[in-house]
C-alpha positions in Angstrom: 0.0 0.0 0.0 1.3 3.4 -0.9 2.1 6.1 1.6 -0.7 8.7 1.8 -1.0 11.9 3.9 -4.8 12.7 3.3 -6.1 9.3 4.3 -4.7 7.3 7.3 -6.4 3.9 6.9 -4.6 2.4 9.8 -5.8 5.1 12.1 -9.4 4.8 10.8 -9.2 1.0 11.4 -7.9 1.5 15.0 -10.6 4.1 15.7 -13.4 1.8 14.5 -12.2 -1.0 16.6 -11.7 1.3 19.6 -15.3 2.6 19.2 -16.7 -0.9 19.1 -14.7 -1.8 22.2 -15.8 1.4 24.0 -19.5 0.6 23.3 -19.1 -3.0 24.6 -17.4 -1.7 27.7 -20.2 0.8 28.3 -22.8 -1.9 28.0 -20.8 -4.1 30.4 -20.6 -1.2 32.9 -24.4 -0.7 32.6 -25.1 -4.3 33.2 -22.7 -4.5 36.1 -24.1 -1.4 37.8 -27.8 -2.2 37.2 -27.6 -6.0 37.8 -29.8 -6.5 34.7 -28.7 -8.2 31.5 -31.6 -6.5 29.7 -31.9 -2.8 30.4 -33.8 -1.9 27.2 -35.7 -3.8 24.5 -32.7 -3.4 22.2 -30.6 -5.5 24.5 -32.7 -8.6 23.9 -36.1 -8.0 22.3 -37.4 -11.6 22.6 -36.0 -12.0 26.1 -37.7 -8.8 27.2 -41.1 -9.9 26.0 -40.7 -13.3 27.7 -39.5 -11.9 31.0 -42.3 -9.3 31.1 -44.8 -12.2 30.8 -43.1 -14.0 33.6 -43.1 -10.8 35.7 -46.9 -10.6 35.3 -47.2 -14.2 36.5 -45.0 -13.5 39.5 -47.0 -10.4 40.5 -50.3 -12.3 40.0 -49.1 -15.3 42.0 -47.8 -13.0 44.8 -51.2 -11.4 45.1 -52.9 -14.8 44.9 -50.9 -15.8 48.0 -52.3 -12.8 49.9 -55.8 -13.6 48.6 -55.5 -17.1 49.8 -54.3 -15.9 53.2 -57.4 -13.7 53.4 -59.5 -16.8 52.6 -57.8 -18.6 55.4 -58.6 -15.7 57.7 -62.3 -15.8 56.7 -62.5 -19.5 57.3 -60.8 -19.2 60.6 -63.2 -16.4 61.7 -66.3 -18.5 60.8 -64.9 -21.7 62.3 -64.0 -19.9 65.5 -67.5 -18.5 65.9 -69.0 -22.0 65.1 -66.7 -23.4 67.8 -68.5 -21.3 70.3 -71.8 -22.2 68.8 -70.9 -25.9 69.4 -70.1 -25.1 73.0 -73.5 -23.5 73.4 -75.3 -26.4 71.8 -73.4 -28.8 74.1 -74.5 -26.8 77.1 -78.1 -26.8 75.9 -77.9 -30.6 75.4 -76.6 -31.0 79.0 -79.5 -28.9 80.3 -82.0 -30.9 78.2 -80.6 -34.2 79.7 -80.9 -32.6 83.1 -84.5 -31.5 82.5 -85.3 -35.0 81.3 -84.7 -36.2 84.9 -88.3 -35.4 85.9 -88.2 -37.7 88.9 -86.0 -35.2 90.8 -87.1 -31.8 89.3 -90.1 -29.7 90.0 -91.7 -27.2 87.8 -89.6 -24.3 89.2 -86.4 -26.1 88.5 -87.4 -27.0 85.0 -88.4 -23.4 84.3 -85.0 -22.2 85.6 -83.3 -24.6 83.1 -85.5 -23.2 80.3 -84.4 -19.7 81.2 -80.8 -20.6 80.6 -81.7 -22.4 77.4 -83.5 -19.3 76.2 -80.5 -17.1 76.8 -78.3 -19.6 75.0 -80.6 -19.6 72.0 -80.4 -15.8 71.9 -76.6 -16.0 72.0 -76.7 -18.4 69.1 -78.7 -15.9 67.2 -76.3 -13.0 68.2 -73.3 -15.0 67.1 -74.9 -15.8 63.7 -76.0 -12.2 63.1 -72.8 -10.5 64.2 -70.0 -12.7 62.9 -68.6 -10.7 60.0 -65.4 -10.3 58.0 -64.8 -6.9 56.5 -68.5 -6.1 56.8 -69.7 -9.4 55.3 -71.8 -11.7 57.4 -70.5 -15.2 57.5 -73.1 -17.3 59.3 -76.4 -16.0 57.9 -76.6 -18.8 55.3 -75.9 -16.4 52.4 -72.1 -16.6 52.3 -71.1 -18.1 49.0 -67.9 -16.4 47.8 -65.0 -17.2 45.5 -61.4 -16.5 46.4 -58.9 -15.8 43.5 -56.0 -18.2 44.2 -54.1 -18.0 40.9 -52.5 -15.5 38.6 -55.1 -16.1 35.8 -58.8 -15.7 35.4 -61.0 -18.6 36.7 -58.4 -19.9 39.2 -60.7 -19.7 42.2 -61.7 -21.6 45.3 -65.4 -21.3 46.4 -66.4 -21.2 50.0 -70.0 -21.8 51.1 -70.8 -21.6 54.8 -73.9 -23.5 55.7 -76.9 -24.0 53.5 -78.4 -21.4 51.2 -80.8 -19.1 53.2 -80.3 -21.3 56.3 -78.2 -19.5 58.8 -76.4 -20.8 61.9 -78.8 -19.2 64.3 -81.3 -21.1 66.4 -83.9 -21.1 63.7 -81.6 -22.3 61.0 -80.2 -25.0 63.3 -83.8 -26.1 64.3 -83.4 -25.4 68.0 -85.5 -22.2 68.2 -88.4 -24.3 69.4 -86.6 -26.1 72.2 -88.6 -25.9 75.4 -87.9 -28.4 78.1 -90.9 -27.3 80.1 -93.4 -28.4 77.4 -95.1 -31.7 77.0 -95.9 -31.8 73.3 -95.5 -29.9 70.1 -97.6 -26.9 69.3 -100.3 -27.3 66.7 -101.5 -24.0 65.2 -105.1 -23.5 66.3 -105.3 -26.6 68.5 -106.9 -26.5 71.9 -105.0 -26.8 75.1 -103.0 -24.8 77.6 -100.3 -22.5 76.2 -101.2 -23.1 72.6 -101.6 -20.2 70.2 -102.3 -19.5 66.6 -100.4 -16.9 64.7 -101.5 -14.9 61.7 -99.6 -12.2 59.8 -102.1 -9.8 58.2 -101.6 -7.8 55.1 -100.0 -4.4 55.3 -103.1 -2.4 55.8 -104.0 0.3 58.3 -106.4 -1.8 60.4 -104.6 -5.2 60.2 -100.8 -4.9 60.1 -100.3 -6.9 63.3 -99.4 -10.4 64.2 -102.1 -11.9 66.3 -101.6 -14.7 68.9 -104.8 -16.3 70.1 -105.0 -18.3 73.3 -106.4 -21.7 72.8 -108.7 -23.7 75.0 -109.5 -22.1 78.3 -106.4 -19.9 78.5 -106.6 -16.1 78.7 -104.1 -13.4 78.5 -106.0 -10.8 80.5 -109.3 -10.5 82.4 -110.7 -11.8 85.7 -109.4 -15.4 85.3 -106.0 -14.5 83.9 -102.6 -14.8 85.6 -98.9 -15.1 84.9 -99.2 -18.7 83.6 -100.5 -18.0 80.1 -97.5 -15.9 79.3 -95.1 -18.4 80.8 -96.6 -21.0 78.5 -95.8 -18.9 75.4 -93.0 -20.6 73.5 -91.5 -20.1 70.1 -89.6 -17.5 68.1 -90.5 -14.2 66.6 -88.0 -12.9 64.0 -88.1 -9.2 62.9 -85.6 -6.7 61.5 -82.8 -9.3 61.3 -83.1 -10.2 65.0 -85.0 -13.0 66.9 -86.9 -13.1 70.1 -87.4 -16.3 72.0 -90.8 -16.2 73.7 -89.7 -18.9 76.2 -86.7 -16.9 77.4 -88.6 -14.3 79.3 -87.8 -14.2 83.0 -91.1 -13.8 85.0 -89.5 -14.5 88.3 -89.3 -10.7 89.0 -93.1 -10.5 88.7 -94.4 -10.8 92.2 -97.9 -12.2 92.4 -100.3 -9.5 93.7 -103.3 -11.7 94.1 -105.2 -9.7 91.5 -105.3 -11.6 88.2 -105.6 -8.4 86.1 -102.6 -6.8 87.8 -100.5 -10.0 87.5 -101.3 -10.1 83.8 -100.4 -6.5 83.3 -97.0 -6.9 85.2 -96.2 -10.1 83.3 -97.0 -8.4 80.0 -94.6 -5.6 81.0 -91.9 -8.3 81.6 -92.7 -9.8 78.1 -92.4 -6.4 76.4 -89.2 -5.5 78.3 -87.5 -8.7 77.1 -88.8 -8.3 73.5 -87.6 -4.7 73.3 -84.1 -5.8 74.5 -83.9 -8.7 72.0 -85.3 -6.8 69.0 -83.8 -3.4 69.7 -87.1 -1.6 70.0 -88.1 1.4 72.1 -91.8 0.9 72.1 -93.8 -2.1 73.5 -94.6 -4.5 70.6 -97.0 -6.7 72.6 -100.5 -5.7 73.7 -103.4 -7.7 75.1 -106.1 -6.8 72.6 -108.7 -9.0 74.2 -108.8 -11.5 77.0 -107.7 -14.2 74.6 -105.7 -12.2 72.0 -102.2 -11.0 72.2 -100.9 -8.8 69.3 -97.4 -8.1 68.0 -97.0 -4.7 66.3 -93.8 -2.7 65.8 -93.9 1.1 65.7 -90.1 1.7 65.6 -88.0 2.1 62.5 -85.7 -0.9 62.3 -82.8 -1.6 59.9 -84.0 -3.9 57.1 -87.6 -3.0 57.9 -90.1 -1.3 55.6 -93.2 0.7 56.5 -96.5 -0.6 55.2 -97.7 0.4 51.8 -99.2 3.9 52.1 -97.5 4.6 55.4 -94.1 6.0 54.6 -91.5 6.8 57.3 -91.0 10.4 58.3 -87.6 12.1 58.1 -86.7 11.0 61.6 -87.5 7.4 60.8 -90.7 7.1 62.8 -93.7 5.6 61.0 -96.6 8.0 60.4 -99.0 5.2 61.3 -99.0 2.1 63.6 -99.8 0.1 60.5 -96.3 -0.9 59.7 -95.5 -3.9 57.6 -95.4 -6.7 60.2 -95.6 -9.0 57.2 -91.8 -8.7 57.4 -91.9 -10.5 60.7 -92.1 -14.3 61.1 -93.3 -16.4 64.0 -92.4 -20.0 64.6 -94.5 -21.8 67.2 -92.7 -25.2 67.5 -91.3 -24.6 70.9 -93.2 -27.1 72.9 -90.8 -29.9 72.2 -90.3 -31.3 75.7 -86.9 -32.3 77.1 -86.6 -35.6 75.2 -87.5 -33.9 71.9 -85.0 -31.2 72.8 -82.2 -33.6 73.0 -82.9 -34.9 69.5 -83.2 -31.4 68.0 -80.0 -30.3 69.7 -78.2 -33.5 68.5 -79.2 -32.6 64.9 -78.0 -29.0 65.4 -74.6 -30.2 66.7 -74.3 -32.5 63.7 -75.0 -29.6 61.4 -72.5 -27.3 63.0 -69.9 -30.0 63.2 -70.4 -30.7 59.5 -70.0 -27.0 58.7 -66.9 -26.8 60.8 -65.4 -29.9 59.2 -66.0 -28.3 55.8 -64.4 -25.1 56.9 -61.4 -27.0 58.3 -61.0 -28.9 55.0 -61.1 -25.6 53.1 -58.5 -24.1 55.4 -56.2 -27.1 54.8 -56.8 -26.6 51.1 -55.9 -23.0 51.3 -52.7 -23.9 53.1 -51.7 -26.4 50.4 -52.6 -23.7 47.8 -50.3 -21.2 49.5 -47.4 -23.7 49.5 -47.9 -24.5 45.9 -48.1 -20.8 45.0 -44.9 -20.1 46.8 -43.1 -22.9 45.0 -44.4 -21.6 41.7 -43.3 -18.1 42.5 -39.9 -19.3 43.3 -39.5 -21.3 40.1 -41.0 -18.6 37.9 -38.7 -16.0 39.5 -35.7 -18.1 38.8 -36.7 -18.4 35.2 -37.2 -14.7 34.9 -33.9 -14.0 36.6 -32.0 -16.2 34.2 -33.4 -14.2 31.3 -33.3 -10.7 32.8 -30.5 -10.6 35.4 -26.8 -10.2 34.8 -24.4 -13.1 35.3 -21.9 -11.0 37.2 -19.0 -13.4 36.9 -19.4 -13.7 33.1 -20.0 -10.0 32.7 -17.0 -9.1 34.8 -14.9 -11.2 32.5 -16.3 -9.4 29.4 -15.7 -6.0 31.1 -12.1 -6.9 31.8 -11.5 -8.0 28.2 -13.1 -4.8 26.8 -11.2 -2.7 29.2 -7.9 -4.2 28.1 -8.9 -3.9 24.4 -9.8 -0.3 25.0 -6.4 0.5 26.4 -4.7 -1.4 23.6 -6.9 0.3 21.0 -6.1 3.7 22.4 -2.4 2.9 22.2 -2.6 1.6 18.6 -4.6 4.6 17.5 -1.8 6.8 18.8 0.7 4.7 16.9 -1.4 4.9 13.7 -1.6 8.6 14.0 2.2 8.8 14.3 2.8 6.5 11.2 2.5 9.4 8.7 5.4 11.1 10.4 7.7 8.8 8.3 6.5 10.6 5.1 8.3 13.8 6.3 11.7 12.0 5.9 10.9 11.5 2.2 10.0 15.2 1.9 13.2 16.2 3.7 
């Protein structure tokens, strides 16, 4: 090759190689400082697309673990409440067995047993109505939810607590009618002591009440009345999301005056006091309409309760008429089961609660296995994403060292190439 002053090919070649080496060294510095092999799509377009998909899976799986842990918390909350319900039912069964021992118990003792059973039934109802998770009721028979336990759509586990529209309260468990003082089952409209018939009238101004009529020779008020007719009332009235056990009223505080009318008035006051406490009312719901008729009428505004058609609530929530829609209330008069029947009913309730708890326990175990599987999947998916996206520091340090040496060598050779044209001056001299 001839000697040329205008074009230094050797210097151009050295410069090109030096530029390539500098670019490689810059990329090595970027990878070493960031820890990522792929810092932009140009570094590895296919690898970037694959790793972003893996990152989506990792994020979804991580959230799925938290979702599953929430599911475990929901199940544990419900099972914990049902554990206490089981304890209550076991106590009710013990009391029923005790009440069955009629050879050593008098009427007063049996009545005392029924008082405790009545309170236990109310606590069953309270637990069922107040057990919630993040504002959602768990034991009202309507909890049927799905938990997202995977990164993709459709990867869910469903949890149903109890049967549809059959809560874990005394009514749903079939123990609302337990009455160890009774001798036989109530038959609506049948004759005999303590038996009543119940009707829920249409929501009209003159008839929006629930009427209980004494059967046989019983009376609720009048010359021949006394405390006994009210003590014989048994069953459950449900209204505004709450329940009232007619057999749970404590009449022991009512001192007999010797005057039947006064005794009936005082015992009616005890009945109303218990009803207002159980149902959250401020006005007396029960009234003795006639000597043989007891009415149930709510005049308060209650959550989940609607005024009768044509009788709207005022701005302060008080009905403009007494004719509120008592059609929203339900009465169950199956309380007179007797001690022996009570044991059977409670056994069935214990079986139902135990079955629900077993199902919840199985769901909890399933959630725990799901969490373990998700964590394993996250670990393996993260390892795959790391192999694509992260820098192999040892390999990259080797590349950096090589490019650093080449850069130094290239710089030196470029200097030598620039000096090579100096020899032409000797020819000119």
